[in-house]
C-alpha positions as CSV (number, residue, x, y, z in Angstrom):
1,M,-30.0,19.5,-60.6
2,T,-27.6,16.7,-59.8
3,I,-23.8,17.1,-60.0
4,A,-22.3,13.6,-60.1
5,P,-18.6,13.0,-60.2
6,D,-17.5,9.8,-62.1
7,D,-16.5,7.9,-59.0
8,A,-19.3,9.2,-56.7
9,Q,-21.1,5.8,-56.9
10,Q,-17.9,4.0,-55.8
11,G,-18.2,5.7,-52.4
12,A,-14.6,6.8,-52.3
13,P,-14.1,8.6,-49.0
14,H,-12.1,11.5,-50.5
15,V,-14.8,12.1,-53.1
16,Y,-17.5,12.2,-50.4
17,Q,-15.4,14.6,-48.3
18,A,-14.8,16.9,-51.3
19,M,-18.6,17.0,-52.0
20,R,-19.3,17.6,-48.3
21,D,-16.8,20.5,-48.2
22,F,-18.4,22.0,-51.3
23,V,-21.9,21.7,-49.8
24,Q,-20.7,23.4,-46.6
25,S,-19.0,26.2,-48.5
26,M,-22.2,26.9,-50.4
27,D,-24.4,27.2,-47.3
28,D,-25.9,30.7,-47.3
29,T,-24.0,31.6,-50.5
30,L,-26.5,30.3,-53.2
31,P,-30.3,30.0,-52.9
32,G,-31.7,26.6,-52.4
33,K,-30.6,23.5,-50.6
34,F,-27.6,21.2,-51.3
35,E,-27.6,17.5,-50.3
36,I,-25.4,14.6,-51.1
37,T,-26.9,11.4,-52.6
38,K,-25.5,8.2,-54.1
39,E,-25.4,10.0,-57.4
40,G,-23.6,13.1,-56.2
41,I,-24.7,16.6,-55.1
42,V,-28.3,17.6,-55.5
43,H,-29.1,21.3,-55.7
44,D,-32.8,22.0,-55.1
45,M,-32.9,25.5,-56.5
46,M,-36.0,26.5,-54.7
47,A,-35.8,29.6,-52.7
48,P,-38.2,29.1,-49.7
49,I,-41.6,30.0,-51.1
50,G,-44.8,30.7,-49.2
51,P,-46.7,27.4,-49.7
52,H,-43.6,25.2,-49.1
53,E,-42.6,27.0,-45.9
54,L,-46.2,27.4,-44.7
55,T,-46.9,23.7,-45.2
56,A,-43.8,22.9,-43.1
57,V,-44.9,25.2,-40.3
58,H,-48.5,23.8,-40.3
59,L,-47.1,20.2,-40.1
60,R,-44.6,21.1,-37.4
61,K,-47.2,22.8,-35.2
62,R,-49.8,20.0,-35.7
63,L,-47.3,17.4,-34.7
64,E,-45.8,19.2,-31.7
65,K,-49.3,19.9,-30.4
66,I,-49.9,16.2,-29.8
67,M,-46.3,14.8,-29.3
68,P,-44.7,14.3,-25.9
69,E,-42.7,17.3,-24.7
70,E,-39.4,15.5,-25.0
71,L,-39.9,15.3,-28.8
72,V,-39.8,18.0,-31.4
73,A,-40.7,18.4,-35.1
74,H,-37.4,20.2,-35.9
75,T,-37.2,22.3,-39.1
76,G,-33.7,23.7,-38.7
77,T,-30.1,22.5,-39.0
78,P,-28.0,20.4,-39.0
79,D,-28.3,17.7,-41.7
80,V,-28.5,14.0,-41.2
81,E,-25.6,12.0,-42.5
82,V,-24.2,8.5,-43.0
83,E,-20.7,9.1,-44.1
84,A,-20.0,5.4,-44.8
85,E,-22.9,5.5,-47.4
86,G,-21.8,8.9,-48.8
87,I,-25.2,10.4,-48.0
88,M,-26.1,13.8,-46.4
89,R,-29.7,14.9,-46.4
90,H,-31.7,17.8,-44.9
91,P,-35.3,16.8,-44.3
92,D,-37.8,19.7,-44.1
93,I,-39.0,18.3,-40.7
94,M,-37.2,15.8,-38.5
95,V,-39.2,14.2,-35.7
96,I,-36.5,13.7,-33.0
97,A,-36.0,13.6,-29.3
98,L,-34.5,16.7,-27.8
99,A,-31.8,14.5,-26.1
100,D,-30.7,13.2,-29.6
101,M,-30.2,16.7,-30.9
102,D,-27.4,17.4,-28.4
103,V,-24.6,16.2,-30.6
104,P,-21.7,17.9,-32.5
105,G,-22.1,18.0,-36.2
106,S,-24.8,16.2,-38.1
107,F,-27.7,14.2,-36.5
108,D,-27.5,10.4,-36.6
109,P,-30.4,9.6,-39.0
110,R,-31.1,6.4,-36.9
111,T,-32.2,8.7,-34.0
112,L,-35.0,10.2,-36.1
113,I,-38.5,9.0,-35.4
114,A,-39.5,10.3,-38.8
115,A,-38.5,12.5,-41.7
116,V,-41.1,14.7,-43.3
117,E,-40.7,16.3,-46.7
118,V,-42.8,19.0,-48.5
119,V,-42.3,18.3,-52.2
120,S,-40.4,21.0,-54.0
121,R,-42.0,22.4,-57.1
122,S,-38.5,22.7,-58.8
123,N,-37.3,19.1,-58.1
124,P,-40.1,16.7,-57.1
125,D,-38.0,13.6,-58.0
126,N,-35.6,14.4,-55.2
127,D,-38.5,13.8,-52.7
128,W,-40.4,11.1,-54.5
129,V,-37.5,9.0,-55.9
130,T,-34.1,9.6,-54.4
131,K,-35.2,10.2,-50.8
132,V,-37.5,7.1,-51.0
133,R,-34.2,5.2,-51.7
134,D,-31.9,7.1,-49.4
135,Y,-33.9,7.4,-46.2
136,P,-34.3,3.6,-45.6
137,L,-30.6,3.2,-46.5
138,M,-29.9,5.8,-43.7
139,G,-32.1,3.9,-41.3
140,I,-34.9,6.6,-41.0
141,P,-37.9,4.4,-40.0
142,I,-40.7,6.6,-41.3
143,Y,-40.8,8.9,-44.3
144,A,-43.8,11.2,-44.8
145,I,-44.2,13.1,-48.1
146,F,-46.6,16.0,-48.6
147,D,-47.0,17.2,-52.2
148,P,-48.6,20.7,-52.5
149,R,-48.5,20.3,-56.4
150,T,-51.1,17.6,-56.3
151,G,-52.7,17.8,-52.8
152,T,-51.5,14.2,-52.1
153,G,-48.9,12.4,-50.1
154,A,-47.7,9.1,-48.7
155,V,-46.3,7.7,-45.5
156,L,-43.6,5.0,-46.0
157,T,-42.6,2.6,-43.2
158,D,-41.3,-0.9,-42.4
159,I,-37.8,-1.0,-43.7
160,H,-36.9,-4.4,-45.1
161,P,-33.9,-5.8,-47.1
162,T,-34.1,-6.1,-50.9
163,P,-31.4,-7.0,-53.5
164,D,-31.1,-3.2,-54.2
165,G,-30.6,-2.4,-50.5
166,P,-33.0,-1.5,-47.7
167,R,-36.4,-0.2,-48.8
168,Y,-39.7,0.8,-47.3
169,A,-42.2,-2.1,-47.4
170,T,-45.4,-0.2,-46.6
171,R,-46.8,2.8,-48.4
172,K,-50.0,4.5,-47.3
173,D,-51.2,7.2,-49.7
174,F,-53.4,10.1,-48.7
175,V,-55.1,13.1,-50.2
176,Y,-55.2,16.5,-48.6
177,G,-58.3,16.7,-46.4
178,E,-57.8,13.3,-44.9
179,D,-56.1,12.6,-41.5
180,V,-52.6,11.1,-41.8
181,T,-50.7,9.1,-39.2
182,I,-47.0,9.6,-38.8
183,A,-45.5,7.2,-36.2
184,D,-47.9,7.4,-33.2
185,W,-49.6,10.7,-34.1
186,T,-52.5,11.4,-36.4
187,I,-52.8,15.0,-37.8
188,S,-55.2,16.7,-40.1
189,T,-54.2,17.7,-43.6
190,D,-57.1,20.2,-43.9
191,G,-56.1,23.7,-45.1
192,L,-52.6,22.8,-46.2
193,P,-51.4,25.2,-49.0
194,R,-51.1,24.2,-52.6
195,Y,-48.8,25.4,-55.4
């Protein structure tokens, strides 16, 4: 569900701050996840369910097993935020250096090596449409999508300018069972749960 104030798209700083305050006040109050996009507040009503959370755990462990020690596949808080664009997102997994996590407040999305999302059963367009638009705008160089509904996914890379703003130029689709490369690391998708 998206809650979009009339002037959300104008990027008025007071509107973004009001949405940000609302999102922070809802943390741990209502089930699901709140994020701020160009259209307004997105509420992914999913309560963490087994296949979604288990997929995130498998991916995190598989990545951390082969990444250098100074990097993590982080699944916690905080969010990533570009206040000037009026966007605050919370990727399921953030591949980031430990040193870049030592900041007050939200992570700078430009410090992420990759964002990984497990598609929500309740709001798949949030992962397949709006994050495909928002993540390159935020400067996240690699966006990997895993979709337990279909057993497929994609890795998007190579941000380039377009008339509609920065977009990913390269998309590599995969099906569960194939190996997938995220940045410098190739992991198996064997045995990932399905919805």
